[in-house]
DRENSE-874920 format. One record per residue (C-alpha): residue in one letter; x negated, y, z. Coordinates in pm, whole numbers. Layout:
> A | X | Y | Z
...
! end
This chain:
> X | -2345 | -779 | -815
> X | -2419 | -1092 | -614
> X | -2464 | -1379 | -684
> X | -2737 | -1506 | -992
> X | -2618 | -1797 | -1203
> X | -2727 | -2147 | -1197
> X | -2923 | -2103 | -1543
> X | -3069 | -1704 | -1378
> X | -3130 | -1940 | -1089
> X | -3333 | -2213 | -1285
> X | -3520 | -1963 | -1524
> X | -3656 | -1790 | -1197
> X | -3793 | -2125 | -1070
> X | -3916 | -2216 | -1389
> X | -4095 | -1898 | -1455
> X | -4247 | -1868 | -1107
> X | -4320 | -2190 | -944
> X | -4362 | -2415 | -1252
> X | -4552 | -2200 | -1512
> X | -4238 | -2221 | -1795
> X | -4242 | -1930 | -2017
> X | -3901 | -1724 | -1983
> X | -3776 | -1539 | -2256
> X | -3526 | -1240 | -2100
> X | -3253 | -1154 | -2303
> X | -3275 | -821 | -2500
> X | -3089 | -535 | -2294
> X | -2899 | -443 | -2644
> X | -2732 | -810 | -2581
> X | -2625 | -747 | -2222
> X | -2230 | -779 | -2185
> X | -1989 | -765 | -1935
> X | -1697 | -1002 | -1876
> X | -1436 | -968 | -1673
> X | -1299 | -1290 | -1503
> X | -929 | -1377 | -1317
> X | -1131 | -1598 | -1039
> X | -1441 | -1707 | -927
> X | -1673 | -1770 | -1240
> X | -1879 | -1988 | -1013
> X | -2242 | -2028 | -1041
> X | -2222 | -2178 | -1378
> X | -2025 | -1931 | -1534
> X | -1778 | -2143 | -1738
> X | -1412 | -2087 | -1588
> X | -1168 | -1796 | -1531
> X | -1288 | -1563 | -1795
> X | -1004 | -1327 | -1913
> X | -868 | -1523 | -2235
> X | -977 | -1349 | -2582
> X | -695 | -1177 | -2730
> X | -652 | -865 | -2908
> X | -784 | -650 | -2672
> X | -1071 | -872 | -2440
> X | -1430 | -890 | -2567
> X | -1717 | -867 | -2325
> X | -1828 | -510 | -2357
> X | -2239 | -383 | -2417
> X | -2294 | -324 | -2034
> X | -2660 | -49 | -2165
> X | -2923 | -24 | -1992
> X | -2971 | -35 | -1622
> X | -3215 | 182 | -1395
> X | -3531 | 68 | -1234
> X | -3540 | -175 | -951
> X | -3530 | 40 | -617
> X | -3533 | -92 | -259
> X | -3209 | -63 | -59
> X | -3238 | -257 | 261
> X | -3406 | -565 | 216
> X | -3285 | -619 | -111
> X | -3358 | -477 | -487
> X | -3127 | -337 | -653
> X | -3065 | -154 | -1024
> X | -2739 | -15 | -1126
> X | -2575 | 24 | -1487
> X | -2705 | 404 | -1678
> X | -2383 | 457 | -1864
> X | -2034 | 389 | -1859
> X | -1877 | 38 | -1948
> X | -1524 | 32 | -2110
> X | -1321 | -236 | -2181
> X | -1033 | -123 | -2449
> X | -681 | -56 | -2375
> X | -490 | -399 | -2245
> X | -211 | -524 | -2538
> X | -91 | -825 | -2466
> X | 6 | -896 | -2096
> X | -55 | -772 | -1748
> X | -375 | -965 | -1610
> X | -558 | -959 | -1270
> X | -949 | -926 | -1267
> X | -1120 | -1013 | -956
> X | -1512 | -1089 | -1063
> X | -1736 | -966 | -1298
> X | -2041 | -1167 | -1491
> X | -2357 | -1009 | -1700
> X | -2361 | -1230 | -2010
> X | -2689 | -1258 | -2257
> X | -2408 | -1290 | -2537
> X | -2093 | -1147 | -2698
> X | -1939 | -1514 | -2656
> X | -2043 | -1854 | -2522
> X | -2469 | -1773 | -2413
> X | -2525 | -1784 | -2044
> X | -2410 | -1623 | -1747
> X | -2681 | -1403 | -1508
> X | -2461 | -1251 | -1253
> X | -2159 | -1291 | -1117
> X | -1954 | -1077 | -832
> X | -1602 | -1016 | -670
> X | -1474 | -709 | -762
> X | -1471 | -476 | -477
> X | -1065 | -522 | -508
> X | -899 | -709 | -773
> X | -769 | -498 | -1027
> X | -442 | -549 | -1197
> X | -382 | -442 | -1520
> X | -91 | -359 | -1721
> X | -5 | -319 | -2102
> X | -235 | 17 | -2173
> X | -448 | 21 | -1882
> X | -800 | 82 | -1983
> X | -1044 | -77 | -1714
> X | -1389 | 174 | -1666
> X | -1705 | 87 | -1507
> X | -1866 | 453 | -1408
> X | -2234 | 528 | -1408
> X | -2397 | 347 | -1108
> X | -2085 | 120 | -1007
> X | -2242 | -200 | -1118
> X | -2503 | -331 | -871
> X | -2723 | -599 | -894
> X | -2923 | -686 | -618
> X | -3182 | -993 | -523
> X | -3234 | -1041 | -203
! end
């Protein structure tokens, strides 16, 4: 994943440079969201519409940070699977990690390697190690 959200950037600055306590979200509450276009750093636009099939899915845990080039990165340990599409086709272009099932704060976002058009009946799943969060 490529970008910290505005919320995460502000939390990091406040914690590191201002000494403001930051309470990290619990791993058990982290959710993966899908977007039909760039959610922007604000993280509040273009999320796939809620319906009979879509809801943010639990991410599970991530690996310990490890160096990769000039960055440090972490990836998902378990598969993350969304239910089958039931209403109409949708094209997913971006993903984001949130601290809540609805509303809440987006922490990271990134474009998909390639957009994915999901037809009715399709299931989108991310295998272990495919969601990579890096900070440089």
